[in-house]
N, C-alpha and C positions, 0 to 999 in steps of 0.2 A: 969655420963656421959650422954650427951644429945643425944637423938635418931636422927639419920641423915635422916631417911625416915619417911614419914607420914604413918599412918595406912591405909589410903585410897589407897596407891600405891600397885599395884599387885607385888607379890614376884619376878616374872620374870623380872620386869622392873628395879629392883635394879642393875642388871648386864648388862644393856643395856646403850649404849652411842650413842650420835649423833656426827658424825665427817664429815667434809667437804672433800670429795674426788674428787671434780670436776676437780682438776688439775691432778689427778691420774687415773681417770676413763678409759681413752683410753689406757693407759699403762697397767692397770690391765686386761682390756678386751682382749688385744692383746698379753699378755705374754705367752700364750699357743695357739697352733694351732691344736686343736682336737675338734671333735663334742661335746663331753661331756662337755668340758669347755664352749663352746658357749651356751649350754643349761642351765648352772647354773645362778641363779640370782647374781647380783653384790655382795650382802651381803655374799653369800656362797663362792664366789671367794675370797673375802677379808679374810674370816675365814680360808680357805684352805692355803692361802699365809702366814698368821700370824702363824698358827699352824706349817707349814713346817719350817718357820724361827725359831720359838721357839725350835723345835726339833733339829735344827742345833746348836743352842746356848747352849742347855742343855748338861751337862757332859755325856759322854758315860758311861752308867751304866755297860757295859760289861768289861770296862777297869779299874775296881776298883783296889784294892790292891792285886789282885790275881796273878800278874806276878812277 
């Protein structure tokens, strides 16, 4: 199997991507109205929103076959 990453590439860079959010930036910035949100950098806001949505989509672990 061919290696996808060069040896010169830092390990942390393997999990980073570049995406164009220019059309979403204002919506992301204004989706919450609190001081903490306004202090976060855009990248952190995007991570928060993605993680929250993934949590919504993941199966509820507490409602397994126990019922």
